[in-house]
Every structure is written in structure tokens, then in C-alpha cells.
N, C-alpha and C positions, 0 to 999 in steps of 0.2 A: 666616498665609499666605493669599493671596487665593484664594477658592474658584473652582475651574475647572469644576464641574458647571454645566449649563445653558448658555444661549447668551450667555456673557460676550463682551466685546470681544476679549479675547485668543483665546478659542476660535473666534470668528467669523473672525478673521484666519488662524488655523491652518487652518481648514477651507477658507477661500478659497484659500490656498496649495496645499492638497492637491488641490482641484478643478482649479486651473490646471495642476498637474503631470499629473493624470490626463487632462485633455482635451488637453494638449500631446502626451501619448503617443499619443492617438487621431489627432491631426493629423499626427504624425511618421510613424507606421506605417500609419495608415489601416486597421488590421487588428485592433485590440484589442477583445475582448469584455469589457466592464466591467459593464454592467447592461442592463436593458431587454430588447430582442428577442434571444433566443438560439435562434431557430428555424432559422437558416441557418449553415453552417460558415464559418469564416474561410478565405480563399483566399490562397495565396502560391506563388511560383515558386522561390525560392532557399533558403528555410529556414523551419521551423515549430517553435514551442515551445508546449506546452500544459501548464500546471502549475496547482496549486490556489491560487496567490497571484500577483496581478498583478505585484508587485515582483520576484519570482523569475523570472517569465516575461520581464520587461523586461531583467534583467541577463543572462539566458541568451541572449536574442535578440541582444543587443549583442555577445556573443562570436561568434555566427554572422556577424553583419554585418562584423566585423573579420577574418573569414577563418578562424575556428576551426571545428573539426568538432563533430559531435553529442556526442561524449564530453566535449570541453572544456565545452560548454554544459551538459551534464548535471551534471557535477561542480560547476560554478558554481551551478546551480540548487539542487543538493542542499545545499550549504552555506548558500545564501541562505534556503532554507526553514527551516533550523535556527534562523535568527534571526527570521524574520517569522511563523513558524507553530509556536511551541513546543509546542502541544498535540499535534503529530504529526510535523512536520519535526524532525530530530534529529541530534545527534552522540552521544547516550547510548543509541542503539538499534542496529538493524541492518537488513539487507534483501537484495534481489536486483536484479541488473541484467542485462538482455539487450542485447547489442551486435551489430547486423547490419551486415555490409559486403558490398555488392553486388560490389565490385571483387575482394575476396578470396574471394567466394562462400562465406562462412561466417557462422554465428551462434554466439556464445559466451555462456556464462552465468557471471556473477560472483556467488559466494555469499559474502556478508558478514553472514550471519545470526549473531546472538549465540550464545555457547556457555555451557554450565553451568560454573561455577567448579570447580576441582579438588576443592574440599571438599564438593561436592554429593553427596547420598545419595538413594537411591531413595525412602525414606519421610520425607524432610525436611519435607513439607507435611501430615503426618498428626498428629492430636492424640493424647492419651494413650489414647483409646478406639479408635484406628485409623481415625478418620474424617478425610476431607480438610478441612483448615482453609483456607477461601477467603481469609481475611484475610492469612494467611502467604504464600500463593502470588500474591497480587495487590497488596497494599499495604504490604508490609514490606521491609526492606532485603535480605532473602534472596530476594525475588522478582526481583531484577535479575540478568540474564545479563551476561556479559562483552561490552561494546559492540563492534560491528564496523564501524559506518558510516565512521569516519575511515580505517581501513585499507582498506576496500572501495573508497571513492571515490578514494583515493590510488593504489591498484593499477590501477583503470580508467584513470586519467589517465596513469600511467606507461607502460602497455602500449599504449593505444589513442588517447591524446590527443596534442595538439601544444603545449599551453601548460604553464607551470609550475604547481605547486601554489600557490605564492605569488600568481600571477595569478588563479587560480581562486577563491582565498579573499578577494581584495581587496574585491569588492562586499559580501560577507557581513560583513567586518570594518567596512566603512563603515556598513552598516545597523545594526550593533550599537552602534558608537561614536557615530554622529551621530543615530541613532534613525529611526523611521518613524511615520507617522500611524496611530493605533489605529483599527481598523475596528469596526463594531458586532458582528461575529462574534467578534472577539478579546475584546472587553469582556464580552459575554454568556457566552462560554466560561469565562472565569476566575471570574465570579460563580457560575456553575452548579456549579463544582467547588471552591469555596472551602474546604469542610470538609476535603477531601483535600490541597489545596495549602498550606493555612495551618497544618498540623499541626506544622510545624517553622519556625523563624525564617528559614531560608534561602529557603523558599517565600514567606514574607511579603515578604522583601526583594526578591525577583525580581518578584513580581506586584502589589505595592502601591506607591503613591507614598511619599515620605519622610514625609508626614503621615498615613500609614495609610489613605488613601482609594484607591478603585479608579481605574484608568485608564478614562476614558470615551472614546467615539468622538470623534476630532479631537485628542486629546492626542498628544504625542510620546513614544514609548516607547524609552528608551535602556537598553542592557544592557552595562554597563561590564565586569563579570566575564566575560561570554561573549566580549566583544571581546578581552580579554587571552588567553583560552583559544585563540581562533582565531589570534591573532598568534603564539602559540607553535608552533602547527601549521604556519603559513606559514613560520616561521623554521627550525624543526627537523625538519619532516616528521612522519611518524607517531610518531617518538620524542617529539615535543612533546605527544603525547596519552597514549601507552602507557608512557612513562617520565617521570621528572622530576617537575616541580611538579604537573601535572594528575593524573598517576597517583597521586601522594601524596595529593592532595585527595580523589580517589575512594576510596582505601583508608581515609583518615581518616573519610570519611562512612560507609563500611561499618562501621567500628569503633564508631561512635556507636549503630548499630542492630543490632549483631551480624550484619552481613552477611558474605558469604563471599568476595567478590572480593579477591584479593591482588595485590601488585606482580608476582608471578610470572605470575598469570593474565593480567594486562594485557600484560606483556612477551612472553608466548608466543602471544598471539592472532594468527592468520593467516587471511586470507580465502582462498577457493579458486576456481580457474577450473574450471567443470564443463561437461559436454556437456549442452545443453538437451534436454528431451524433445521428440520430433518425431512428428507425425502428419499425416494429410491429411483434408480435408473438401471434398467436391464440387469437386475439382480444385485446391484451394488447399493450400499447405504451412503447417502450424501449428507454430511453435516457441514453447515456453513453459518455465517454470522446472522443473527437475528436483529430486528430493529433496535437502535436507530440506523443500522445498516439496511439498505435496500438490496444489497448484493446477494445474500443467501436466498432470500425469498424469490428473487427473479431468476437466479441460476436454476433453482428447482422448478420454477414455473416454465422456463424455456425447455428444460430437459423433459418435463412432463408432456409438453406439446409435441416435441420431436420424437418421443419414445415409440409412437405407433407408425412412424415413417421408417422405411428400410434404408437408414442412413448409410450403413456399411456397404450395401449393394449399390447405392447411388455413387459412392466413391468419395475419397477425401478431396475437399475443395473443388468438387465438380460444380458446374453451374446449377444443377438440380439441388445439390446439398446446400450450397450457399443461399439459393433462393429460399428454401424452407427455413434455414436458420434465420435469415433476415426477416421473414414473415413472423416467426415466433418472437424475435427480438422486438419488433415494432409493438406487438401487443403487450409485452411485458413493460416496456418503457412508457407506454401510454398509461398503464395502471400505476406505474411509479409516480407519475405526475399528479395523481389525485389521492392515492390511498396511503402512501408511505410517509412516516414521520417518527418522532420519538414516542414509543409506545407508553412511556410514563406520562405523556400529555394528551395523546390522541388514541382513539380506538383504531388499530390497524387490523383489517380483516385478513389476518395472516393465514389462518387455516383455509380460508377460501382461496386465496392467491395460490397456495401450494397444493390445492386439491386436484387430483387427477380428473375428477368430473368437470371441474372448471376448465382444465386444460382441454378436455374433449370438446367442450362448447366453443373454445377459441380455435381449436384445430379445424372445426367444421367450417370456419369462415375463411380458411386458407385455400386459394386456388393453386393446385400443384404446378400450374403452367404459367401463371401470370401474377405480376406484383399487385398487391393492394396499394391504394393511394393513402398515404398517412393521414391526410386531412379527413378522410372518410372513416378512420379508425378512432373511436372514442374509448376512454377508459371503460373497462367492462363492469360487471356487477358481481365481484367475488363474494359479497356478503350473502348471496343466495346459496353459497356452497360451504358455509362454515359448519362444522360438527363440533436508502436512499443508497503536486509532485510527491509521490508517496513511495514507501519502501516496504518490500515484503521479504521475509525469510522463512525457510522451512528447516526443521530439525527433527531427526529421529534418533533415539538412543537404543541401546541393547536391552533395555528393561521393558520394552513394549510401549514406550511413551512417544508421542509425536506432538509437535507444536507448529501451528501455522500462525504467523503474526504479520499484520499489516498496520503500519502507522504512518503519520503524515503531518506536515505543516501546510498542506494544500499545495498551492503553486510551487514551482521550483523556487526555493528560498522563501517560501511563504509570503509574508507581507513585505519582506526586505528590511524589516526593522529589527535591529540588534538591541537587546537589552544592555544598556551601557553598564559596564562593570561586571556583568554576569557572563558575557561571551556567547550567548545563543540567540537564535532568531525566533521571532514571534510568528505564530501561525496567522493565516487569514481565513480561518474556517467559517467565520460568520457569513462569508459569501455562499456557503452551502445551504443556508436558509433561503427560503423564498422571499426575496426582498419585496416583491410585488407579484401576486398571482398572475401566471401567464408569461412573465418576463424571464428569459433564460439566464442561468448563472454563468460562471466563467467557462463551463464545459458544455454550454448550450442546452443544459437540462432545464425543462420546464417544471415549475413547482406550484403548489397550491396551498390551500388552507391548512392541511395537515402538517406542513413544514414551515409555517409562518414563524417569525421571530417571537420568542417569549422568554422572559427571565428564567435562567437556570435550566433551560431546555437544551437537549443535545440536538445539534443540527444533523439532518439526514446525510448519509454517506453511501458511497458505492463500494467501499472497501469490502472485500469478500474472502477473507481467509477461509479455506475449505479443507476438510479432511474426508476422503472417501475410504470406506471400509468394505471388506469382503469377508463374510463369515466371522465377524467379530475381530478381525485383524486389520491393522492400519495398512492401507494399500497405496493411496495417492495423497500427498500433501501439496497444496498449491495455493497461489494467491499472487497478486500483481499490483504495481502502481498503475496509473493511467487515467485518473478521473473517471468520467463516465464509461471509459473503455475497460475498466477493471472487471466488470461483470462479464463481458463478452470474451475478454482475454482468458479469464479463469475457466469459463465455460468451454472454450475451444480446446484447452489442454485436456480437460476431462474427456471430451468427446474424441479427441485424437487418440487417447490411450484406450478408452473403452470401445468405441465404435470402429476405429481404424487400426487398432493393434500396433500403434507406433510405440517405440521405446520412448522413455521420458525425455531424452535429449531431442529426439526428432519431433516429439510433440511440442516441446518448447520452441524449437527453431522454426516450425512451419509458419508460412505466411498467414496473417490474421485478417478477419473481416469484422465489420461493426455496423450495426444499425441501431439508432436510438429513437426511432419514431419521428422526431423532428430534430434537425432537417431531414427531409425525405430523400436520403441517399445511403447507398452502401459505401462505407469507407473501407478501402483495401490497402494492404501493404504491397510493396514490390514482391513479385514472385507468383502472383495469380496470372495464369496464362492469358494472352490476348484473345484466344478463342473463347475462353470462359467468360471474359469480360463482354465479348460480343454477344454471346448467348444470353447473358444476364440483361444486357440492354434490350435484347429482343423480347425478353419477358416483361419489359416495362420498367426496369430498374434504372435509376440514375447511379452511376458508379464513379467514385472519386478516389483517385490514388493519392494518399498523403503519407506523411512520415510514419515511422514505426510506432506500434502501439504496445504499451506495457513493457514490463521487464519481469517476467514470471520466474520465480526461483522454486523449483519443484523437486520432490523426491517420490520415487515409486519403490515399494517393498514387494519383492516377489514372494511366491508361496514358500520357497525354501529359506526365507528370511534375508536374502541378499538385498542390500539397499542400493538403489541407483539414483544418482543425483544429476539433475539437469539445470545448469546455470544459463541464464539467458544471454546470448551473444549480443543482444541489443544494448547491453551495458558493458562497456569495455572492462570495468573493474569487477564484474560478477565472478564468483568462484564457488565451485562445489568441491568439497573435500571430505574424505572419510577414512576410516581405518579398520 
């Protein structure tokens, strides 16, 4: 077989075709962020799509151009990302969607988070000595929860969309069947996780060429097995995934590795429509995801704590501002460790956590000039104030609808286990349960009794799809991947826009900080000044510069109805497009 690595004639032609397609997209829409300058937002009047992959953005925008609404476009994008971005876009995982309708004056939350199989037990991830076994909870067949994505997207389309499931799946099927051009990020990602992905033959089949070589940038990547799986869903609806051939393939894969998901688990899976968590911040209405997400509650909790501080006057990413943000974050994440879980199983003191009176009590414990020590911060008592690798995309249509959707298979490439014959990766979301109280999960988050493993329970999540409204109108649509950093990433974009008057692209681009109570450190991205770091250390903070956090895809709608899209440059394939 002729070698494709390097700049062979074949590869040069493929890349030329790819460039023609990409630049054609720019000339057609005049709005695509593909590379280069990402300092200004994309502007549009009739519809805006911002996703983590250009091809998903394109097919979703095409739905809007043909008269579809934001939910139609969101479901189309969701399935397209399952093809073009297997490291995180998925049908083997789950997530959350917020849908806002200005006409109906409502925001609804769709919970399609994965669930623990019926055979799950509290101590299933403990070894013989009673210690948490990270390999079991992260990289084994029993680390997979029952997938919710297909059911969740189908429910959203049925209740709030206008096109058929078959129409929404058509672009994804075409991308799987005909293939797409491999990007450098795709190629690099597979190589970086080859040990995990190639543990089983199905992984090698999916991610390597027939000759055993890696796919390189410019190659065409075809996924025949995944195309057949998607065709079954298009033909049979959710039964094409949760029953019949695909379900049998999932269970057969479980049996190979002593996994727990059964045909009954799959058949019984149901997404839920929930009431989003709601709060206010400086005159804006904040809607975000309710439990089993911890994200919405803690975004509102942190905003409540910070609302009485003069954040704007203190300055964007100044030492004082970062100090106050970190102090508020510590208190929220301490509460997360004790109180948050699946509200269908445990009583979550939600109204207390998002209470402004509770925030005032927590604010009173913050020294404006010096850092609190995390080990001295315990979870609060919100019950006195009553009356948890991911992909996010945001879409706004001309009808006054907005969608914020975040879904995941957890780590990059999830468990690394491909369902043989079905062509998709399994999640490892069971690691988001508390395997043992006080023992951190893969993102360093501490969990407790509220998030213990129980059969058919949804594991706690940090995913935080969020819609900010002003005067009954959609204003800011946001959300991000990033594990425990999802909450703080989404929070900072909201603050960057509301407190610091940044345009949405600048708000997305700005360097981020993160504190999650334990470990007791402020994690920062590059771009925070050395003087600011020095001042923070002088206040008693430990500051640790690490790799980039999150990949937020956001849209801001101005008072005149103009839509501004901000695609995160932290993901090279991110794209904002409008018309």
C-alpha cells in the first residue's frame, strides 16, 4: 500500500480539496472563524451556531438557514459531533440541554445524564483492602454508565423541534459514511491516547488504518460501523439504539469485560425534563442546569457571594478580583463535596445553596485582603436558608429560541473502550460517583454520601449549560468542557461580559483562573501577569500555572437583536458561524 504520511501527491490533493471547502464556507457565510484572528466576535442577524468543530457548525447552521429552529440545529450538531469529534462528542455518553423560548417565556432543562446500571453497588470500585481502585472506575467495562445522549437528543427534538430525527441524523450519517478530513488535533489526540484506545481490537479498528498506521492530517476518516449505528437510529428512533442490534452489541461488549449494562438497563433508560436552577446577578436572570448537575447551583452561589463586591471597579483579572473569586469558589466547592447528588435519590438543599442570604453568610467569612486556608473551610449549612472531556455548543435562532448543550463521555475518549461492531466509545462516567467518601475522582473533586453509587442513579456532574436573560430576552448562552473547571470557566465568561463589559469573543479568550477548595491552590492559565501572581502570593494564595482550561462556545445577543458568536481558540477546530 502506498504510504500516505508526508506530502505525497495524494495527500496534497486531499488537503487542497479541504482548503477549497473551508474557504468556500468562509465566502458563503462570511462569518466562519476557522483560524488566525479570533479577537472579534462573529456577527449575524438571523441565526448563530458556535460548536467545537467546524463541520458540526456548518451542518447546524444549514438547518437554521432552511428554516429550522435552534433545537433542530442543536440535535443535528449533537449527532455530527459524535462523528467528527469522537474524543468527546458522543452517543455513548450523556449530558444536559437548556432550551429557552422567548415566546413561551420559559426555560426548560433536559437531563440525559448517564445512569448507573441496575447491578451497580456502592463498593464496586473498592479493592480487597477497601481502597478506591482508579483503574476500575475509569478504564474498565464497569466504568460505563447507561448512555443517555440518543434518548436525550430525540426527546428534545420531539418536544421542541420541527424536523424529524431522520433529517437531524442525515448530516452525521453522511460524515460517517463518506468521511471527513482529519485535522491535526484529531491525529494528535489519537496518538496521545493510543495506550488506552488500542487495548482492544475494536479500538484499533476504529482509530487505525487498515495497514495499522495512524490517520494523519489531510487523510479522509470513514466510520462504517458508526454510520450503520446512526442509520438504525434514523430508521427506528431510540429503539434503534436502546433495543435490537445496537443494544445487543453494547451488552456483548459488556460481557467481554465483565461490565454491568444489560438489555433491561438500556430499554429502561429515560431522560427527564427538569426545572433549571434560577438566580439573578446585577439585574440579569441566570438559568442553569439543576441536579444531578452541581454546575448551575454553584455558578449562582458564587455570583451571589460576589454580587456585593465592586468587581468592575477592582478590574478584570486584577489580584483583588481573582482573590475574591477564589474565595467564593472555595466555599462553593466545599458545599459541593457534601450536599450535591442526584435529586431523585437524595435531598439536595438547592434553595439554600442559591439563597442570597446564605451567600451573605459566606461572604462575611471572606477576608478582602488575605486567603482563607481550605482545610479550615468546611461545607456550610445551606439547609438553614431553604424557603455535581466534554463538549459544549450554543445556538440561537431568529424565532427567539436559544439552546445551551453540554454532553460528555467524561475523560478524553471516555473509557477508551469501543463497542465492537457499533463504532462508538463508551463513557467512564461511573468515576463521577464518589467511589469512597473523601477520595477524589479523576478531576480531584471530593465526594460524599449524597453522590455514592446506587443502582439507576445519575452521577453528579459539573456540566453547566447556562442561559442568561435580560428583560425576558436571551442575552448570553454559554457552557464549556473541562471537568471540575466547567463551573468556573462558565462563571468567568458571564462575569467578563456583565462585570467587565467585554465583547463575547474577548470574554471567551481571556485567561482563566480556578479554585476548587481542594487542592488549596489557584490554578491559572498563561496570560495572568507576573505582578498579579506576586500580589496573590502575598495574600497567602498558592498559585499554579497549568494548561488551558475549558473550551467555551458562547453567543451574546444585543438589544437590537444582533447575535455575536465567540468560539474558543483553545480548540483549534472551534467555529462560530451565523447568517
